[in-house]
N, C-alpha and C positions, 0 to 999 in steps of 0.2 A: 670515884666517878672518872670515866674516860671522856675524851673528846674526839669526835670524828667529823671531818668535813669532806663532802663529796661534790665535785663539779661533774654533773651528769649531762652528757651530750651538749656541752657548751663549747668544746674544742673539736674542730673537724679532725685534727690529728690524733687526739686522745679522748675518746668519748667518755672514759671514766678516769677521773683523777681523785685519788683518795689520800688524805693527809690525816694521820691519827696519832694521838698520844695515849699510851696505856698507863693508867694510874692503878697502883696496887700496894698492898702491904709490902714493906721492904724485905721482910723475911720469907716471903712466899717464893719458892724456887721456880725458875723458868729458864727455858733455853731459847736461844736465838733461832731465827727461821731455819728450818731444816725440812727434809722430806717426812711427811706425816703419813702418807698413804701412797701405794703404787698403782692401784686400780680403782678410780683414776688417780693419776699422780697429783698429789697435793703438797704444797709447801706452805709453812706457816710457823709461827712461834709455838712452843709447846709449854703448857702448864705442867710442871713436873710433879705437882701434888695430885691433881685430879685427872691428868692425861689429855685434856682437850686443848683447844686453841682459842685465842682471842681475835686473831685475824689471819686469814689464809687465802690462797688463790689456787685454783686447780687447772689442769691441762686444757680445759674447755674455755678458759677465760672467765670463770665464775669466781667472784670474791665474796667472802662472808666475814663480817666483823661483829663481835659481840660486845655489848656494853651492859653492865648491870644496871637495873632500874632502881630508882629510889625506893627503899623499903625500910620500915621500922624494925623488922626482924626477919632474918633468913633462917631457914631450916637446914642444918648441915647434913641431914639424912636424904635430902632430895638429890636427884641426879645432877651431875655437873652441867652447867649451862654451856661450858666450853666443849663438852662432848656433842651437844646438839649443834653447835657451830661447825664442828668437824663432820657431823652427819650431813649437814646441808651442802658441804663441799663434795659430797659424793655424787652430786647430780650434774648433768651436763647443761641444764637450762635454769635460768633464774625462776621462771614460773613453776617449774617442777619442784625446785627446792622450796620455794615459798609455800606451795600447796602441801608438801610433806610436813613442813614445820607447823602449818595451820591445823593439821590433823592430830598433833600431839596433845596430850593431856596437860593442861595448864598446871595442875596440882603436882605434877612430877618435878617441876622446876621452880626455883625462886624467880622473882620478877626479872625480866630482861628486855632489852631492845636488841634485835638482831638485824643487821643490814645484809641484804642479799643483792648483789649487783652484777650485771653483765653489760656488754656494750648495747644491748637492745632494751633491757628492762631492769628496773631496780625497785626493790621492795624493802619495807621495814616491817618486821614482826614484833608486835608488842605482847609481852606476857603480863597482863594486868587484869584486875577485876575478874579473876577466876576464868579467864578465857584468853586464847591467843588470837589476836587480830592481825590480819595482813593488810598493809596499806601500800599501794603503789606510789612511787615518787615520779613527779613530772620532771622533764628536763630543767636544769637550773642548778643553783647552789643550794645545798641542804647541810644543816649542822645537827648533829645528834649527840646528846649527852645521856643523862639518866632520867629525862622526861621525854615528852613526845618530840618528834623531829621539828626543828625550827620553832620550838616553844620559848618565847622570850621571857617567860617566868624564870628560866635558868639564867643566873648571872653570867655564866660563861658565854652563852649564846648572845645575850643582850649586849655584852661588852665587845664581842669579836665579830659578829655577823657582818657589820659594815666594812670591816677591814678585809675579810675574806671576799666580800662582794666587790670591793674596789680592785683587788688583785684579779678577780675573775672578769672584770671589765677591761683589762689591759690586753689589747690584741697580741702583743708580743708574748705575754705569758701563755695565752691560749695557743699560740703558734708553736711555742717551744717550752712547755712546762718542765721538761727534764732539765734544760739549761737554766731555768729560773727556779729550781727547787730550793735555792737559798731563801727565796721570798716566803715559801711555805714554812721553812725552818724558823724564819724570823717570827712569823705569826704564832707558830706553835710554842715558841720560847717565851711568850708573854707571861711575866710574873705578877702583873697587877692583881692585887688581892681585893676581892669584894666579899663581904659576909653574905652568905645565903640567908635571905629573910625567912626561909622556911624552918631553918634549924640553927642559924647563927654560926655555921661552920665556914671557915675560909674557903674561897673559891678562886682558882686561877687556872689558866690553860696549862701552864708549867708549874706544878705544885711541889713544894718541898716542906714536908712536916717531919716530925721526929721519927715516926714509924711508918709513914705512908706518904706516897707521892708519885710523881711521874717516873716510871721505871724504864720506859723505852718509847721510841717513836718510829713510825713507819710511813713510807710513801709508796703507793701502788698506782701505776698508770697503765691503762690498757690502750694500746694503739688501735687505730681503726682496722688494721689487718692483724690476723692471728700471727703470732711470732714477734710482735712489737710490744711485748709486755716489759715494763720496767719496775723494779722492786728495790727499794732502798730501806735500810734499817739502821737506827741509832741505838746502841745497846744501853743507853742511859738517857737522861733527860736531854732534849734537843738543845738546850742552852749550853750544855757542856760536852755533848757527844756528837761527833761527826756522823753523817749518814754514809754508809758504805753500801756498795752494791750487794744485794742479797740474791739468793737463788730464785729462779722461777721454775715452774713445772715444765716449761718448754725448752729450757737449756740449763 
């Protein structure tokens, strides 16, 4: 399970602020953010096993982030969910990308949550219950894991939402989230373990297990004007890896 927080249209300077941890099996090969496509230009991490991405941004200021949905069993023969995330990044507008995702056959993919965000509009696509549902997000703070957005049944959301909200209420953070990105790192580095009542598995925003855990962390901030995009990437868990500037499609 991954964790993604988005502050949508809460900051006048940065209408989209995304902070995300990627959790994955430790032996699954992946590459740090790089150019994934030229037309349109897309930058994101690459899954070296299936070829898709879990989080990327394109030259139009569209961000797509994939989180696997809770499922008892996944079919390895279905198309990679990361490839669908990459497909979504081929569009110029969030509504166009969401509409495209909504036309896909649910049965072609294992369950997922797919965030599609721009300065103007943000959506979550749920692949569940044999159909893909598109849900628009209102301005504000939203947290997404492997259940529905802002679902407090998830221990990660119930344990961390108030802390993300407290940061989002700080005028100085909203004025300069780039300068305050250390606060986002602190929240994403939370190791407090809670057992998930659904399956008894340990839950933490920054997770360290024997063969599975937080592999990397990303911050993406879209400024109110095109060209003011900021991208930071930590190649390991945020508790132990510093964020470095990562490429954007615009520079």
